[in-house]
N, C-alpha and C positions, 0 to 999 in steps of 0.2 A: 487189153489186146487179145484178139481172138487166136485160138490155137486149133490147128487141124486136129481131128479126132484119129489118133495114131491106131487104135483098135479097129476102126472101120477101114481105114486105108490098108492096113495089114490083111483084113479079111478079103478086101477087093483083090488084093495081089494073090492070096492063097487060092481063091476060087476062080482067078482069072476072069474077072468081070469088070466092066467099065461102069463108071458112075451113070452114064446114060442108060445101060442095061438095067442097072439097079433101080434107077428111078422108075422104069417101066414096070419092073417086077413088084415093086411096092405100091404102085399106083400114084406116084407123085410126079410134080413137074421136075424137069432136069435141073433148072437153075436153082429151085428151092432145095433140092436134094444136095446139090454142090454146096450151097450155102451152109446146109446143116452140117455136112461132112467137115467143112472148113471152119466151123466153130462159131458161126453167127449166133448171137444171143437174142432170140425171141421164142416165144411160147410155141409158135408153129414150127420152128426149127428143132425144138426139143422134141415135139410130137413126131417129126419125121426121124430124128435120131432114135426115138424108142422103136419106131417101125423097123429101122435098119437092124438094131439090136436084136429084135424078135426074129427078123429074117435070117440073120447069121448065128442065132441062138447065143448071143453074147450075154453073159449075166452081169 
């Protein structure tokens, strides 16, 4: 069962940024960014999550 990534969702709220804006800032499609945040399990979503972690400087 997929679980949303709470760390990313928290950072979106802290920085007052929407998933759509984040996708544009990291150079990814909106739908795939959303799936990555919502815990989809595939290598491309892991890559996107890593880009998001880098963007928000989450270790």
